[in-house]
N, C-alpha and C positions, 0 to 999 in steps of 0.2 A: 513534459508530456504533454502532448497536445491533446484535445478535443476528444479528434479520432481515434490516436492511439488509447487513450483511456476507454473509448466504447469499445473498442475492438478486445481489448483487456476482459472488460465486462461482460462481452459478447461471448467470448471461451468460457464462461461460468452460466451461461441461459441453462443449458442442459442440465448441470447440477441441480439448477434452483427448478426445474421443472419437474426434475425425479422427486423432490420432497414431497410433491403431493399424493405420493406412494402411501406416506406414515401413516398408520392409523391414527395416532394420538398428537395431540398439539404438541407436547413437550418433545418428542423427536424433531418433529417438523421444525420447532424454534431453535433448536439444538443445530440441528444441520443448517440453518439459514446463518446462525451467527456464525457458527466454524466457516461459511463460506466466504460472509461479509467480510469476517476476519483477516481471513487468508488475500481477499481481494484487496483488503485495507493495505495490508505486510508489502504488497506487489508493486502498490502505487507509491508506497514510502520509500521501498528501495529505489523504486526507478526516479524518484524525484530527487534523495538524496545522489544517486551516482551522476545524476546530472548538473546538479550544481558542485560537487565537488570536482569537474573536470576543469578548475579555471587553469591559467597557464601560469599565474604565480603562485611556486608552492614553497616558499621563502616561509622560515619560521615566524610567529608574530611575535612581537617584542611588545612589553607592557613599556608606557612611558614611566620616567622616573617617579612620580608622584604618587602612582598605584603601584608601586611593588612594596609598598611598607606593608 
């Protein structure tokens, strides 16, 4: 994932972050913030895993004989 792609992903959550200011107490604000940031992290992780799993070598990996014990 490039920096621009990440910034676009984070930018898509900006309105949700701004909407948190409407909460009356800190607990609701913090819970909303944690939920948004966890979802953002999950999306980043899924994108990163999808990029790394697109290798052209899809053969099953075999352990060397001395590691199979």
